[in-house]
VOZA-264950 format. One record per atom (N, C-alpha, C): atom name; residue in three letters; residue number from 0; x, z, y. Coordinates in nm, 2 decimals, m for minus. Layout:
<atoms>
+-------+--------+-----+--------+--------+--------+
: atome : residu : num :      x :      z :      y :
+-------+--------+-----+--------+--------+--------+
:    CA :    ALA : NUM :      X :      Z :      Y :
...
+-------+--------+-----+--------+--------+--------+
</atoms>
This chain:
<atoms>
+-------+--------+-----+--------+--------+--------+
: atome : residu : num :      x :      z :      y :
+-------+--------+-----+--------+--------+--------+
:     N :    UNK :   0 : m10.02 :  15.13 :  18.36 :
:    CA :    UNK :   0 :  m9.91 :  15.03 :  18.37 :
:     C :    UNK :   0 :  m9.90 :  14.94 :  18.24 :
:     N :    UNK :   1 :  m9.88 :  14.81 :  18.27 :
:    CA :    UNK :   1 :  m9.88 :  14.72 :  18.13 :
:     C :    UNK :   1 :  m9.72 :  14.67 :  18.13 :
:     N :    UNK :   2 :  m9.68 :  14.67 :  17.99 :
:    CA :    UNK :   2 :  m9.55 :  14.64 :  17.97 :
:     C :    UNK :   2 :  m9.54 :  14.48 :  17.97 :
:     N :    UNK :   3 :  m9.47 :  14.41 :  18.06 :
:    CA :    UNK :   3 :  m9.47 :  14.27 :  18.05 :
:     C :    UNK :   3 :  m9.31 :  14.24 :  18.05 :
:     N :    UNK :   4 :  m9.29 :  14.13 :  17.96 :
:    CA :    UNK :   4 :  m9.15 :  14.07 :  17.94 :
:     C :    UNK :   4 :  m9.14 :  13.93 :  18.02 :
:     N :    UNK :   5 :  m9.02 :  13.93 :  18.07 :
:    CA :    UNK :   5 :  m8.98 :  13.82 :  18.15 :
:     C :    UNK :   5 :  m8.95 :  13.71 :  18.05 :
:     N :    UNK :   6 :  m9.03 :  13.60 :  18.07 :
:    CA :    UNK :   6 :  m9.01 :  13.49 :  17.98 :
:     C :    UNK :   6 :  m8.88 :  13.43 :  17.99 :
:     N :    UNK :   7 :  m8.78 :  13.43 :  18.09 :
:    CA :    UNK :   7 :  m8.67 :  13.39 :  18.11 :
:     C :    UNK :   7 :  m8.58 :  13.46 :  18.05 :
:     N :    UNK :   8 :  m8.55 :  13.60 :  18.07 :
:    CA :    UNK :   8 :  m8.43 :  13.66 :  18.02 :
:     C :    UNK :   8 :  m8.45 :  13.79 :  17.91 :
:     N :    UNK :   9 :  m8.61 :  13.79 :  17.90 :
:    CA :    UNK :   9 :  m8.66 :  13.93 :  17.81 :
:     C :    UNK :   9 :  m8.66 :  14.06 :  17.86 :
:     N :    UNK :  10 :  m8.63 :  14.06 :  18.00 :
:    CA :    UNK :  10 :  m8.62 :  14.19 :  18.04 :
:     C :    UNK :  10 :  m8.76 :  14.26 :  18.05 :
:     N :    UNK :  11 :  m8.79 :  14.38 :  18.03 :
:    CA :    UNK :  11 :  m8.93 :  14.41 :  18.03 :
:     C :    UNK :  11 :  m8.96 :  14.52 :  18.15 :
:     N :    UNK :  12 :  m9.06 :  14.50 :  18.22 :
:    CA :    UNK :  12 :  m9.10 :  14.61 :  18.33 :
:     C :    UNK :  12 :  m9.24 :  14.66 :  18.30 :
:     N :    UNK :  13 :  m9.26 :  14.76 :  18.39 :
:    CA :    UNK :  13 :  m9.40 :  14.79 :  18.38 :
:     C :    UNK :  13 :  m9.47 :  14.76 :  18.51 :
:     N :    UNK :  14 :  m9.60 :  14.70 :  18.50 :
:    CA :    UNK :  14 :  m9.68 :  14.63 :  18.60 :
:     C :    UNK :  14 :  m9.81 :  14.68 :  18.62 :
:     N :    UNK :  15 :  m9.83 :  14.69 :  18.73 :
:    CA :    UNK :  15 :  m9.99 :  14.71 :  18.76 :
:     C :    UNK :  15 : m10.05 :  14.60 :  18.89 :
:     N :    UNK :  16 : m10.14 :  14.56 :  18.87 :
:    CA :    UNK :  16 : m10.20 :  14.47 :  18.96 :
:     C :    UNK :  16 : m10.32 :  14.50 :  18.99 :
:     N :    UNK :  17 : m10.31 :  14.55 :  19.15 :
:    CA :    UNK :  17 : m10.44 :  14.60 :  19.20 :
:     C :    UNK :  17 : m10.55 :  14.51 :  19.26 :
:     N :    UNK :  18 : m10.48 :  14.39 :  19.32 :
:    CA :    UNK :  18 : m10.54 :  14.29 :  19.38 :
:     C :    UNK :  18 : m10.46 :  14.16 :  19.34 :
:     N :    UNK :  19 : m10.50 :  14.04 :  19.40 :
:    CA :    UNK :  19 : m10.44 :  13.93 :  19.37 :
:     C :    UNK :  19 : m10.30 :  13.90 :  19.45 :
:     N :    UNK :  20 : m10.29 :  14.01 :  19.54 :
:    CA :    UNK :  20 : m10.19 :  14.00 :  19.63 :
:     C :    UNK :  20 : m10.09 :  14.14 :  19.64 :
:     N :    UNK :  21 : m10.15 :  14.25 :  19.56 :
:    CA :    UNK :  21 : m10.08 :  14.36 :  19.54 :
:     C :    UNK :  21 : m10.03 :  14.39 :  19.40 :
:     N :    UNK :  22 :  m9.89 :  14.40 :  19.36 :
:    CA :    UNK :  22 :  m9.85 :  14.41 :  19.24 :
:     C :    UNK :  22 :  m9.74 :  14.52 :  19.24 :
:     N :    UNK :  23 :  m9.74 :  14.61 :  19.17 :
:    CA :    UNK :  23 :  m9.65 :  14.71 :  19.15 :
:     C :    UNK :  23 :  m9.57 :  14.70 :  19.03 :
:     N :    UNK :  24 :  m9.45 :  14.71 :  19.04 :
:    CA :    UNK :  24 :  m9.36 :  14.67 :  18.92 :
:     C :    UNK :  24 :  m9.25 :  14.80 :  18.91 :
:     N :    UNK :  25 :  m9.25 :  14.85 :  18.82 :
:    CA :    UNK :  25 :  m9.14 :  14.95 :  18.76 :
:     C :    UNK :  25 :  m9.04 :  14.91 :  18.66 :
:     N :    UNK :  26 :  m8.93 :  14.92 :  18.73 :
:    CA :    UNK :  26 :  m8.81 :  14.85 :  18.64 :
:     C :    UNK :  26 :  m8.79 :  14.97 :  18.53 :
:     N :    UNK :  27 :  m8.77 :  14.94 :  18.39 :
:    CA :    UNK :  27 :  m8.74 :  15.03 :  18.29 :
:     C :    UNK :  27 :  m8.59 :  15.05 :  18.28 :
:     N :    UNK :  28 :  m8.52 :  14.95 :  18.34 :
:    CA :    UNK :  28 :  m8.35 :  14.96 :  18.34 :
:     C :    UNK :  28 :  m8.32 :  14.92 :  18.46 :
:     N :    UNK :  29 :  m8.18 :  14.95 :  18.52 :
:    CA :    UNK :  29 :  m8.13 :  14.92 :  18.62 :
:     C :    UNK :  29 :  m8.14 :  14.76 :  18.64 :
:     N :    UNK :  30 :  m8.22 :  14.72 :  18.77 :
:    CA :    UNK :  30 :  m8.23 :  14.58 :  18.79 :
:     C :    UNK :  30 :  m8.10 :  14.48 :  18.78 :
:     N :    UNK :  31 :  m7.99 :  14.53 :  18.85 :
:    CA :    UNK :  31 :  m7.88 :  14.46 :  18.85 :
:     C :    UNK :  31 :  m7.83 :  14.43 :  18.70 :
:     N :    UNK :  32 :  m7.83 :  14.52 :  18.59 :
:    CA :    UNK :  32 :  m7.79 :  14.50 :  18.48 :
:     C :    UNK :  32 :  m7.90 :  14.45 :  18.38 :
:     N :    UNK :  33 :  m8.03 :  14.47 :  18.42 :
:    CA :    UNK :  33 :  m8.12 :  14.40 :  18.33 :
:     C :    UNK :  33 :  m8.17 :  14.24 :  18.36 :
:     N :    UNK :  34 :  m8.15 :  14.21 :  18.51 :
:    CA :    UNK :  34 :  m8.22 :  14.08 :  18.54 :
:     C :    UNK :  34 :  m8.08 :  13.99 :  18.58 :
:     N :    UNK :  35 :  m8.07 :  13.87 :  18.53 :
:    CA :    UNK :  35 :  m7.97 :  13.79 :  18.55 :
:     C :    UNK :  35 :  m7.98 :  13.75 :  18.72 :
:     N :    UNK :  36 :  m8.08 :  13.73 :  18.77 :
:    CA :    UNK :  36 :  m8.11 :  13.69 :  18.90 :
:     C :    UNK :  36 :  m8.07 :  13.81 :  19.00 :
:     N :    UNK :  37 :  m8.10 :  13.94 :  18.96 :
:    CA :    UNK :  37 :  m8.05 :  14.03 :  19.04 :
:     C :    UNK :  37 :  m7.91 :  14.04 :  19.04 :
:     N :    UNK :  38 :  m7.86 :  14.02 :  18.91 :
:    CA :    UNK :  38 :  m7.72 :  14.07 :  18.90 :
:     C :    UNK :  38 :  m7.63 :  13.95 :  18.99 :
:     N :    UNK :  39 :  m7.68 :  13.81 :  18.97 :
:    CA :    UNK :  39 :  m7.62 :  13.72 :  19.03 :
:     C :    UNK :  39 :  m7.61 :  13.74 :  19.20 :
:     N :    UNK :  40 :  m7.75 :  13.77 :  19.25 :
:    CA :    UNK :  40 :  m7.76 :  13.82 :  19.39 :
:     C :    UNK :  40 :  m7.68 :  13.93 :  19.45 :
:     N :    UNK :  41 :  m7.65 :  14.04 :  19.35 :
:    CA :    UNK :  41 :  m7.58 :  14.16 :  19.38 :
:     C :    UNK :  41 :  m7.41 :  14.11 :  19.38 :
:     N :    UNK :  42 :  m7.37 :  14.01 :  19.30 :
:    CA :    UNK :  42 :  m7.26 :  13.98 :  19.28 :
:     C :    UNK :  42 :  m7.22 :  13.93 :  19.41 :
:     N :    UNK :  43 :  m7.31 :  13.84 :  19.50 :
:    CA :    UNK :  43 :  m7.27 :  13.78 :  19.63 :
:     C :    UNK :  43 :  m7.28 :  13.88 :  19.73 :
:     N :    UNK :  44 :  m7.32 :  13.99 :  19.69 :
:    CA :    UNK :  44 :  m7.31 :  14.10 :  19.81 :
:     C :    UNK :  44 :  m7.45 :  14.16 :  19.86 :
:     N :    UNK :  45 :  m7.56 :  14.11 :  19.80 :
:    CA :    UNK :  45 :  m7.69 :  14.12 :  19.86 :
:     C :    UNK :  45 :  m7.72 :  14.27 :  19.77 :
:     N :    UNK :  46 :  m7.75 :  14.38 :  19.84 :
:    CA :    UNK :  46 :  m7.80 :  14.50 :  19.78 :
:     C :    UNK :  46 :  m7.92 :  14.47 :  19.72 :
:     N :    UNK :  47 :  m7.92 :  14.52 :  19.60 :
:    CA :    UNK :  47 :  m8.05 :  14.52 :  19.49 :
:     C :    UNK :  47 :  m8.18 :  14.58 :  19.57 :
:     N :    UNK :  48 :  m8.17 :  14.67 :  19.62 :
:    CA :    UNK :  48 :  m8.28 :  14.71 :  19.69 :
:     C :    UNK :  48 :  m8.35 :  14.61 :  19.80 :
:     N :    UNK :  49 :  m8.27 :  14.51 :  19.83 :
:    CA :    UNK :  49 :  m8.33 :  14.42 :  19.93 :
:     C :    UNK :  49 :  m8.38 :  14.30 :  19.87 :
:     N :    UNK :  50 :  m8.35 :  14.30 :  19.74 :
:    CA :    UNK :  50 :  m8.41 :  14.16 :  19.65 :
:     C :    UNK :  50 :  m8.56 :  14.19 :  19.64 :
:     N :    UNK :  51 :  m8.65 :  14.11 :  19.71 :
:    CA :    UNK :  51 :  m8.80 :  14.14 :  19.68 :
:     C :    UNK :  51 :  m8.85 :  14.13 :  19.54 :
:     N :    UNK :  52 :  m8.79 :  14.02 :  19.48 :
:    CA :    UNK :  52 :  m8.84 :  14.00 :  19.32 :
:     C :    UNK :  52 :  m8.76 :  13.89 :  19.27 :
:     N :    UNK :  53 :  m8.76 :  13.88 :  19.14 :
:    CA :    UNK :  53 :  m8.69 :  13.76 :  19.07 :
:     C :    UNK :  53 :  m8.81 :  13.66 :  19.05 :
:     N :    UNK :  54 :  m8.80 :  13.55 :  19.08 :
:    CA :    UNK :  54 :  m8.89 :  13.40 :  19.07 :
:     C :    UNK :  54 :  m8.95 :  13.43 :  18.90 :
:     N :    UNK :  55 :  m8.86 :  13.44 :  18.83 :
:    CA :    UNK :  55 :  m8.89 :  13.43 :  18.69 :
:     C :    UNK :  55 :  m8.96 :  13.55 :  18.64 :
:     N :    UNK :  56 :  m8.94 :  13.65 :  18.69 :
:    CA :    UNK :  56 :  m9.02 :  13.77 :  18.66 :
:     C :    UNK :  56 :  m9.16 :  13.76 :  18.72 :
:     N :    UNK :  57 :  m9.16 :  13.71 :  18.85 :
:    CA :    UNK :  57 :  m9.29 :  13.69 :  18.90 :
:     C :    UNK :  57 :  m9.37 :  13.58 :  18.82 :
:     N :    UNK :  58 :  m9.32 :  13.48 :  18.77 :
:    CA :    UNK :  58 :  m9.39 :  13.38 :  18.72 :
:     C :    UNK :  58 :  m9.43 :  13.44 :  18.58 :
:     N :    UNK :  59 :  m9.38 :  13.51 :  18.52 :
:    CA :    UNK :  59 :  m9.42 :  13.59 :  18.39 :
:     C :    UNK :  59 :  m9.53 :  13.66 :  18.41 :
:     N :    UNK :  60 :  m9.53 :  13.75 :  18.53 :
:    CA :    UNK :  60 :  m9.63 :  13.84 :  18.55 :
:     C :    UNK :  60 :  m9.76 :  13.78 :  18.59 :
:     N :    UNK :  61 :  m9.76 :  13.64 :  18.67 :
:    CA :    UNK :  61 :  m9.86 :  13.56 :  18.69 :
:     C :    UNK :  61 :  m9.92 :  13.48 :  18.57 :
:     N :    UNK :  62 :  m9.82 :  13.46 :  18.49 :
:    CA :    UNK :  62 :  m9.87 :  13.41 :  18.36 :
:     C :    UNK :  62 :  m9.94 :  13.52 :  18.28 :
:     N :    UNK :  63 :  m9.90 :  13.62 :  18.27 :
:    CA :    UNK :  63 : m10.00 :  13.75 :  18.22 :
:     C :    UNK :  63 : m10.13 :  13.75 :  18.27 :
:     N :    UNK :  64 : m10.12 :  13.75 :  18.41 :
:    CA :    UNK :  64 : m10.27 :  13.74 :  18.47 :
:     C :    UNK :  64 : m10.35 :  13.61 :  18.42 :
:     N :    UNK :  65 : m10.30 :  13.51 :  18.44 :
:    CA :    UNK :  65 : m10.39 :  13.39 :  18.38 :
:     C :    UNK :  65 : m10.43 :  13.39 :  18.25 :
:     N :    UNK :  66 : m10.33 :  13.47 :  18.16 :
:    CA :    UNK :  66 : m10.38 :  13.46 :  18.02 :
:     C :    UNK :  66 : m10.44 :  13.58 :  17.99 :
:     N :    UNK :  67 : m10.51 :  13.66 :  18.09 :
:    CA :    UNK :  67 : m10.58 :  13.78 :  18.05 :
:     C :    UNK :  67 : m10.51 :  13.91 :  18.00 :
:     N :    UNK :  68 : m10.35 :  13.90 :  18.00 :
:    CA :    UNK :  68 : m10.31 :  14.01 :  17.97 :
:     C :    UNK :  68 : m10.28 :  14.13 :  18.05 :
:     N :    UNK :  69 : m10.30 :  14.08 :  18.19 :
:    CA :    UNK :  69 : m10.30 :  14.18 :  18.30 :
:     C :    UNK :  69 : m10.42 :  14.15 :  18.39 :
:     N :    UNK :  70 : m10.49 :  14.26 :  18.42 :
:    CA :    UNK :  70 : m10.59 :  14.22 :  18.48 :
:     C :    UNK :  70 : m10.61 :  14.30 :  18.63 :
:     N :    UNK :  71 : m10.67 :  14.26 :  18.71 :
:    CA :    UNK :  71 : m10.67 :  14.33 :  18.84 :
:     C :    UNK :  71 : m10.80 :  14.43 :  18.84 :
:     N :    UNK :  72 : m10.92 :  14.41 :  18.75 :
:    CA :    UNK :  72 : m11.03 :  14.50 :  18.77 :
:     C :    UNK :  72 : m11.02 :  14.62 :  18.67 :
:     N :    UNK :  73 : m10.90 :  14.64 :  18.60 :
:    CA :    UNK :  73 : m10.86 :  14.76 :  18.54 :
:     C :    UNK :  73 : m10.83 :  14.89 :  18.61 :
:     N :    UNK :  74 : m10.81 :  14.87 :  18.73 :
:    CA :    UNK :  74 : m10.76 :  14.97 :  18.83 :
:     C :    UNK :  74 : m10.88 :  15.02 :  18.92 :
:     N :    UNK :  75 : m10.86 :  15.12 :  18.96 :
:    CA :    UNK :  75 : m10.96 :  15.19 :  19.08 :
:     C :    UNK :  75 : m10.97 :  15.11 :  19.16 :
:     N :    UNK :  76 : m11.09 :  15.08 :  19.22 :
:    CA :    UNK :  76 : m11.12 :  15.01 :  19.36 :
:     C :    UNK :  76 : m11.19 :  15.12 :  19.47 :
:     N :    UNK :  77 : m11.22 :  15.23 :  19.45 :
:    CA :    UNK :  77 : m11.27 :  15.33 :  19.52 :
:     C :    UNK :  77 : m11.15 :  15.39 :  19.60 :
:     N :    UNK :  78 : m11.19 :  15.44 :  19.69 :
:    CA :    UNK :  78 : m11.07 :  15.53 :  19.77 :
:     C :    UNK :  78 : m11.03 :  15.64 :  19.69 :
:     N :    UNK :  79 : m10.88 :  15.66 :  19.71 :
:    CA :    UNK :  79 : m10.83 :  15.79 :  19.66 :
:     C :    UNK :  79 : m10.88 :  15.91 :  19.72 :
:     N :    UNK :  80 : m10.92 :  16.02 :  19.65 :
:    CA :    UNK :  80 : m10.97 :  16.13 :  19.69 :
:     C :    UNK :  80 : m10.89 :  16.18 :  19.77 :
:     N :    UNK :  81 : m10.93 :  16.24 :  19.91 :
:    CA :    UNK :  81 : m10.82 :  16.32 :  19.99 :
:     C :    UNK :  81 : m10.77 :  16.20 :  20.09 :
:     N :    UNK :  82 : m10.79 :  16.09 :  20.10 :
:    CA :    UNK :  82 : m10.75 :  15.98 :  20.17 :
:     C :    UNK :  82 : m10.88 :  15.93 :  20.27 :
:     N :    UNK :  83 : m10.83 :  15.93 :  20.38 :
:    CA :    UNK :  83 : m10.93 :  15.87 :  20.49 :
:     C :    UNK :  83 : m10.91 :  15.74 :  20.47 :
:     N :    UNK :  84 : m11.04 :  15.64 :  20.47 :
:    CA :    UNK :  84 : m11.05 :  15.51 :  20.47 :
:     C :    UNK :  84 : m10.93 :  15.42 :  20.45 :
+-------+--------+-----+--------+--------+--------+
</atoms>
């Protein structure tokens, strides 16, 4: 996983990008306290586990891809041993 920083708030997350449409994000801190967008939406009563993403964080991840900091070809493309097709 790569450490990626949000250009908007400075929050850091770990990211793996398996394909253009498959991105895995691991938060290093509680999302509601680390991300202003998650905090705003949680304050409005939306459970944070229902919030799919922060647009600013998504943009930062896509920028990392565009700049070559995060690549999809770094990760395994063959099936995981023990799993069927």
